[in-house]
Every structure is written in structure tokens, then in C-alpha cells.
C-alpha positions in Angstrom: -115.9 0.5 -92.1 -115.9 4.2 -92.7 -116.7 3.8 -96.4 -119.7 1.5 -95.7 -121.0 4.0 -93.2 -120.7 6.9 -95.6 -122.5 4.9 -98.2 -125.4 4.2 -95.9 -125.6 7.9 -94.9 -125.6 8.9 -98.6 -128.4 6.4 -99.3 -130.8 7.8 -96.8 -130.0 11.6 -97.1 -132.8 13.4 -98.8 -132.0 15.0 -102.1 -133.0 18.5 -103.4 -135.5 16.9 -105.7 -139.2 16.6 -104.8 -139.5 12.8 -105.1 -140.3 10.9 -102.0 -137.8 8.7 -100.2 -138.5 6.0 -97.5 -137.8 8.6 -94.9 -140.0 11.5 -96.1 -143.4 11.9 -97.8 -143.7 13.3 -101.3 -144.3 17.0 -101.8 -147.8 16.1 -103.1 -148.5 14.2 -99.9 -147.5 17.2 -97.8 -149.9 19.4 -99.8 -152.7 16.9 -99.2 -151.9 17.0 -95.5 -152.1 20.8 -95.6 -155.5 20.6 -97.4 -156.7 18.3 -94.7 -156.1 21.0 -92.1 -158.0 23.7 -94.0 -161.5 23.1 -92.5 -160.1 23.5 -89.0 -158.0 26.5 -90.0 -160.9 28.3 -91.5 -163.2 27.4 -88.6 -160.5 28.8 -86.1 -159.6 31.9 -88.2 -161.7 34.4 -86.3 -160.7 32.9 -82.9 -157.1 33.2 -84.0 -157.6 36.9 -84.6 -159.3 37.4 -81.3 -156.5 35.6 -79.4 -154.0 37.6 -81.5 -151.8 34.4 -81.9 -151.9 31.0 -83.4 -153.0 28.6 -80.7 -150.9 25.8 -79.2 -153.5 23.3 -80.5 -153.2 24.6 -84.1 -149.4 24.5 -83.8 -149.6 20.9 -82.5 -151.9 20.0 -85.4 -149.4 21.3 -88.0 -146.6 19.6 -86.2 -148.5 16.3 -86.2 -148.8 16.6 -90.0 -145.0 16.9 -90.1 -145.3 20.2 -92.0 -142.7 21.9 -89.8 -140.1 19.6 -91.3 -140.3 20.9 -94.9 -136.8 22.6 -94.8 -135.4 21.3 -91.6 -132.1 19.4 -92.2 -132.3 15.6 -92.4 -129.8 15.6 -89.6 -132.6 16.7 -87.3 -135.3 14.6 -88.9 -136.3 17.1 -91.6 -137.3 16.7 -95.2 -135.0 19.2 -96.9 -137.4 20.3 -99.6 -136.8 23.5 -101.6 -138.5 26.8 -101.8 -141.0 25.9 -104.5 -142.5 23.2 -102.3 -142.3 25.6 -99.3 -144.2 28.3 -101.2 -146.9 25.9 -102.2 -147.5 24.8 -98.6 -147.6 28.3 -97.2 -150.1 29.3 -99.9 -152.3 26.3 -99.1 -152.3 27.0 -95.3 -152.6 30.7 -95.8 -155.8 30.2 -97.9 -157.4 28.9 -94.7 -156.0 31.5 -92.3 -153.3 34.0 -93.4 -152.2 34.6 -89.8 -151.5 30.8 -89.5 -149.8 30.8 -92.9 -147.6 33.7 -91.8 -146.5 31.9 -88.6 -146.1 28.6 -90.5 -143.9 30.3 -93.1 -141.6 32.1 -90.6 -141.4 29.0 -88.3 -140.1 27.0 -91.3 -137.8 29.6 -92.7 -136.3 29.9 -89.2 -135.6 26.2 -89.4 -133.6 27.0 -92.5 -131.9 30.1 -91.0 -131.1 28.3 -87.7 -129.4 25.6 -89.9 -126.9 28.2 -91.1 -125.5 28.6 -87.5 -122.6 26.6 -86.2 -123.4 22.9 -85.4 -123.2 23.5 -81.7 -126.0 26.0 -81.9 -128.1 23.6 -83.9 -127.5 20.9 -81.4 -128.7 23.2 -78.6 -131.9 24.0 -80.5 -132.8 20.6 -81.9 -130.6 18.1 -80.3 -133.1 17.2 -77.5 -136.2 18.5 -79.2 -136.2 18.2 -83.0 -139.7 19.7 -83.1 -138.5 23.0 -81.5 -139.7 26.2 -83.3 -137.7 29.4 -83.6 -138.9 33.0 -84.0 -136.9 36.0 -85.0 -136.7 39.8 -85.2 -134.2 41.0 -87.8 -133.5 44.7 -87.4 -130.1 45.0 -85.6 -131.5 46.9 -82.6 -129.4 45.1 -80.1 -125.8 46.0 -79.2 -123.4 43.1 -78.7 -120.3 43.7 -76.6 -117.5 41.3 -77.2 -116.2 39.5 -74.1 -114.1 36.3 -73.7 -116.1 33.4 -75.2 -118.9 35.4 -76.7 -121.0 38.6 -76.3 -122.8 40.5 -73.7 -126.2 41.5 -75.2 -127.5 44.7 -73.7 -131.1 44.8 -72.6 -133.3 46.0 -75.4 -136.6 45.4 -77.4 -137.1 43.5 -80.7 -140.4 44.1 -82.3 -142.5 42.0 -84.8 -141.4 38.6 -83.4 -144.1 36.6 -85.1 -145.2 33.3 -83.5 -142.9 34.0 -80.4 -145.5 32.4 -78.1 -145.0 29.0 -79.8 -141.2 29.2 -80.1 -138.4 27.9 -77.9 -135.7 30.1 -79.3 -135.3 33.6 -80.9 -132.9 34.8 -83.5 -132.4 38.5 -82.6 -130.9 41.1 -84.8 -127.7 42.7 -83.4 -124.8 44.9 -84.4 -121.5 43.2 -83.8 -118.6 45.4 -82.9 -115.9 46.2 -85.5 -113.0 43.7 -85.6 -110.6 42.4 -88.1 -112.9 39.5 -89.2 -115.5 42.1 -90.1 -113.2 44.3 -92.1 -112.9 46.8 -89.3 -116.6 47.8 -89.4 -119.6 47.0 -87.2 -121.5 44.1 -88.8 -125.2 43.3 -88.5 -126.2 39.7 -87.7 -128.0 37.5 -85.3 -127.6 35.9 -81.9 -129.6 32.8 -81.0 -131.2 33.2 -77.5 -133.2 30.5 -75.6 -136.7 31.3 -74.3 -135.7 31.5 -70.7 -133.4 34.5 -71.4 -136.1 36.9 -72.7 -139.6 38.1 -72.0 -142.5 38.6 -74.4 -144.3 42.0 -74.3 -147.9 41.4 -75.4 -148.4 44.4 -77.6 -149.7 43.1 -80.9 -153.0 44.9 -81.5 -153.4 45.4 -85.3 -155.9 45.5 -88.2 -154.4 42.8 -90.3 -152.5 39.6 -89.7 -153.9 40.1 -86.3 -153.5 36.4 -85.3 -149.7 36.2 -85.8 -148.7 37.1 -82.3 -146.0 39.4 -83.6 -145.2 40.7 -80.1 -142.1 42.4 -78.8 -139.2 40.4 -77.3 -137.6 42.1 -74.3 -134.3 41.5 -72.6 -134.3 43.5 -69.3 -130.6 43.3 -68.4 -127.4 42.3 -70.1 -127.1 38.6 -70.9 -124.2 36.5 -72.0 -124.5 34.7 -75.4 -121.7 32.2 -76.4 -119.8 33.0 -79.5 -121.0 29.9 -81.3 -124.6 31.3 -81.2 -123.7 34.1 -83.6 -124.3 34.4 -87.4 -123.5 37.5 -89.3 -125.7 38.9 -92.1 -122.8 38.6 -94.6 -122.5 34.9 -93.7 -126.2 34.3 -94.2 -126.1 36.1 -97.6 -122.9 34.5 -98.9 -123.8 30.8 -99.2 -120.8 30.1 -97.0 -122.3 30.1 -93.5 -121.0 27.7 -90.8 -124.0 25.5 -91.5 -123.0 24.8 -95.1 -120.1 22.7 -93.7 -122.7 20.5 -91.9 -125.5 20.2 -94.5 -124.6 19.1 -98.0 -127.9 20.1 -99.6 -127.5 23.3 -101.7 -130.7 24.5 -100.1 -128.5 25.8 -97.2 -126.4 27.9 -99.6 -129.3 30.1 -100.7 -128.7 33.8 -100.0 -130.7 35.2 -97.1 -132.7 37.8 -99.1 -133.4 35.3 -101.9 -134.9 33.0 -99.4 -136.6 34.6 -96.4 -138.9 37.0 -98.2 -140.7 34.0 -99.8 -142.0 33.2 -96.4 -143.4 36.7 -96.0 -144.9 37.0 -99.5 -146.5 33.6 -99.8 -149.1 34.1 -97.0 -150.4 37.1 -99.0 -150.9 34.9 -102.0 -152.5 32.3 -99.8 -155.0 34.9 -98.5 -155.8 35.9 -102.1 -156.3 32.2 -102.9 -158.6 31.8 -100.0 -160.6 34.9 -101.0 -160.9 33.5 -104.6 -162.2 30.2 -103.2 -164.7 31.9 -100.9 -165.8 34.5 -103.5 -166.4 31.7 -106.0 -168.5 29.7 -103.6 -170.5 32.8 -102.5 -171.2 34.1 -106.0 -172.3 30.6 -107.2 -175.3 30.6 -105.0 -176.0 34.2 -103.8 -178.7 36.3 -105.3 -178.3 40.1 -105.3 -180.7 42.0 -103.0 -179.6 45.4 -104.3 -182.2 48.1 -103.8 -181.0 50.2 -106.8 -179.8 47.8 -109.4 -179.3 44.1 -109.9 -181.9 43.1 -107.3 -183.0 39.4 -107.8 -180.1 38.6 -110.1 -177.8 35.6 -109.5 -174.3 37.1 -108.8 -172.7 34.4 -111.0 -174.6 35.9 -114.0 -173.4 39.5 -113.4 -170.6 40.5 -115.8 -168.8 42.6 -113.2 -168.6 39.6 -110.9 -167.2 37.5 -113.7 -164.6 40.1 -114.6 -163.4 40.7 -111.1 -163.0 37.0 -110.4 -161.0 36.6 -113.6 -158.8 39.6 -112.6 -158.1 38.1 -109.1 -157.2 34.7 -110.6 -154.9 36.4 -113.1 -153.1 38.4 -110.4 -152.5 35.2 -108.4 -151.2 33.2 -111.3 -148.9 36.0 -112.4 -147.4 36.4 -108.9 -146.9 32.6 -108.5 -145.2 32.4 -111.9 -142.8 35.2 -111.0 -142.0 33.4 -107.7 -141.4 30.0 -109.4 -139.2 31.5 -112.1 -137.0 33.2 -109.5 -136.9 30.3 -107.1 -135.8 27.9 -109.8 -133.2 30.3 -111.2 -131.6 30.9 -107.9 -131.7 27.3 -106.7 -130.2 26.1 -110.0 -127.4 28.7 -109.7 -126.6 27.6 -106.2 -126.7 23.9 -107.1 -124.1 24.6 -109.9 -121.9 26.4 -107.3 -122.4 29.8 -108.9 -122.7 33.0 -106.9 -126.0 34.9 -107.1 -125.4 38.0 -109.2 -126.5 41.5 -108.2 -128.8 41.5 -111.2 -130.5 38.3 -109.9 -130.7 39.7 -106.3 -132.3 43.0 -107.5 -134.8 41.1 -109.7 -135.7 38.9 -106.8 -136.4 41.8 -104.5 -138.5 43.5 -107.3 -140.6 40.4 -107.8 -141.2 39.8 -104.1 -142.7 43.3 -103.8 -144.5 43.2 -107.1 -146.1 39.8 -106.3 -147.7 41.5 -103.2 -148.7 44.5 -105.4 -150.5 41.9 -107.6 -152.1 40.2 -104.6 -153.4 43.6 -103.4 -154.8 44.3 -106.8 -156.5 40.9 -106.9 -158.0 41.2 -103.4 -159.2 44.7 -104.0 -161.0 43.6 -107.2 -162.9 41.0 -105.2 -163.7 43.1 -102.2 -165.1 45.9 -104.2 -167.7 43.5 -105.6 -169.1 42.3 -102.3 -171.8 44.1 -100.3 -172.3 45.4 -96.8 -172.7 41.8 -95.4 -168.9 41.4 -95.9 -168.2 44.2 -93.5 -169.0 41.7 -90.7 -165.9 40.5 -88.9 -167.1 36.9 -89.0 -166.9 36.8 -92.8 -163.7 35.5 -94.4 -163.3 37.7 -97.5 -162.9 40.9 -95.4 -160.3 39.1 -93.3 -158.4 38.1 -96.4 -158.6 41.7 -97.6 -157.2 43.1 -94.4 -154.5 40.4 -94.3 -153.2 41.0 -97.8 -153.0 44.7 -97.1 -151.1 44.0 -93.9 -148.6 41.9 -95.8 -148.1 44.8 -98.2 -147.1 47.0 -95.3 -144.0 44.9 -94.5 -140.9 47.0 -95.2 -139.6 44.3 -97.6 -142.8 44.4 -99.6 -143.2 48.2 -99.9 -143.4 48.7 -103.7 -142.3 52.4 -103.6 -139.2 51.6 -101.7 -138.2 48.4 -103.5 -139.3 49.9 -106.9 -137.1 52.9 -106.3 -134.1 50.6 -105.5 -134.7 48.7 -108.8 -135.0 51.9 -110.8 -131.7 53.2 -109.3 -129.9 50.0 -110.3 -131.3 50.0 -113.8 -130.4 53.7 -114.3 -126.8 53.1 -113.3 -127.1 54.6 -109.8 -126.0 52.9 -106.5 -129.1 51.0 -105.3 -130.2 52.1 -101.8 -131.7 49.2 -100.0 -131.1 45.6 -99.1 -130.6 43.0 -101.8 
């Protein structure tokens, strides 16, 4: 009987490949669903900024399209696609609204990160509600005090918890006390905390990615968190987390810093794609009304317009090619059971930051070619411009810091940074 059951389970389990199965749509079908949402996302983009969060209606629309299942384990009804398909979906959604793309990317990557926790934690998150979303704040600002059965988490604040208003759980960065399991040193990691144990401080007032609701999570007093709701950063980076014993797909063996930054970079590429789309549409029909030069000319006929559009497209293609190369390389290594080398890790971090550097170059090329009309807050290209620059301010995307770490490594010095 057991062998028959195992055969049935193996037959229905999604594979890492992108082909459809009877239980999940194809990757192309998911892209088409995302494209079907674009008119609504673009129409709501300014309202999303004003509200400073992605609405419950938009969240429900994405959920109805099953796009939050992209990397959720099959055990919880997910599709278990890889990071290449994930990147494509974020870019597509981000081209309509970068704030929505940002929240979409992090909601999905937290499905993946939550799946690295012990099974008991996963059952608490998705057992009764497989559609539950998870937010997070990574810096280990919280102090966890070991007690029988778990940890007491001291009251503190965790900033930049994107999409927290639409989430049922939060993965909060903490510093676990030194013990023998941690090699006698304090260890950074995460504790999974349900919504009723924390408050949300509405403090997200920013110039870019304004609709991401990246507010601050607050715990007023000490709370108890069971030990099974912990995940250390070394576990998340090793490919040997508790979740790998539960989910067979090599997707869940990806190192943390080879995986999570993709969800942060891709909305910037989506914003650039959206700007390219809108710029092309605008330049195809608009006539210059310049008082000094070019008045009465069709923008599409101006060489400067043509060159800037070509530059923006080239920046986007180059960034996507870097991403795909790195994703395929790491996923193939993980599938073969190989550890990810320091050289691969450093290269990945370099390419994450450089992709956003390219996106910023591309969006600047376009925005410098538009006139005063595109200072209006109801125009899309200026929003894409602000959003790309906001992505570039993320600590993981700061080119000077990441580039310095890469240079240190190449020059035989100890790299100072996370990789």
C-alpha cells in the first residue's frame, strides 16, 4: 500500500521544469494572467501611491489569478516554479505598478522563505489558510532570549516591512543567543510571528515605491515564540534548512542571498519596462511644442528620442540576461547537489546591484527626454523614474557598497559584506 501511495504522490508533485501539469498552469499561462491585470494595475497606480499601500482589492485580484502560488510548495497547493519564471512575473506586474510588483515579489519570496522553516511552522501559516501572505523585516534588530520551549522576543521595532497590511504573519530578524549549536556565537536569523502579536506603525511616507506599505512592525512587550518558529540565517543560506527535509524540489535548497534579492531587483526592471512601453506609446503620437527647438516635430522622428529609447531597451535586456545567467547557474548547481561557491555568491551580489545600476541608467535616459508635462504626478513615466531610483537605494542594491565588496574579493582581500 505504501509504495502505491508514494507512486501517486510522485505522479502529481510538480517538477522544477516549467511545463504545465494537470495541477498547475504553464509558466506562459501565468504570464498571460499577469498581463491581463495590467490595465487595472496601471489605472490604480496613482491611488496605490496615495494610499501608501497595495489595496486589499488588488491583493485579492492577484490571488484570484493564482499568482501568489508561483513558489509556494505543492504541499500547500503551490506551483513550485523557479526563479526565472518568478522574475518574469515580477517584471510583468511591476511594469504596470512598481509598488505592486515590489509587494508581489516579496509576498512570493516569503512563501519560499517560510517554506524553509520547520513543518510545524508551515502548518501554522498555511494549514488552515493556504492563501495566507507573509511579510518580513530582515535586520536582526530583535533580541531573542532563550527560555524553555522557545524564545522571549523583547519589544522592539522592525522597519521596512513591505506589504505588512496584507499579511497574516511576519518573519522578523533577530539575534539568537550564543549556544553550542551556533558555535558559541550569537547567530542572526528569523522568528515567525502571527499578526495578533504585533502592531503596525503607519510611518511610510516616501518619494518612491510609495505604495508598498513598507511600514514598521512594533512589539510593545516581550512575547513568547515557540522554538519551532525559528530559522537561522546560516540555515537559510546553506541549502540544508528544516524545510528541505519536507520539500523535495531543489528550489528550496537555494541560498538565501542568491534568491531573495531577485524579488527586490525585478520590480526595478519592471518599472523600466513600463517606462519603455509608455515612452514608446507617447513618442509615437506626440508632437513637440518646444518654444526653442524642435517645435512641430513628431517625437518619433527626433534622433535623440530614438537613441534614448534604444539605450533604455539595451539596459533592460542586459540586466535580464545577467539575471537569467545567474539564476540558471545557481539552480543547476543546486539541482546537482553542489554547494554554491564563494565566487558564484560574490558574482550574484555584483549582478543584482549592477542590474539596478543599468535600470537606473535606462530610466534616466528616458526621463531626460520628456518635457515639463511629465512632472505631473498623474503621469506614469515620472512614477517609474522615482520607483527605479527608490529600488537603487535599497542597501542590497547600493552599487558602491556591493562593488567595493566585489573588488575586495577580486584583489585577494576579505570581502566586507553579505554574500
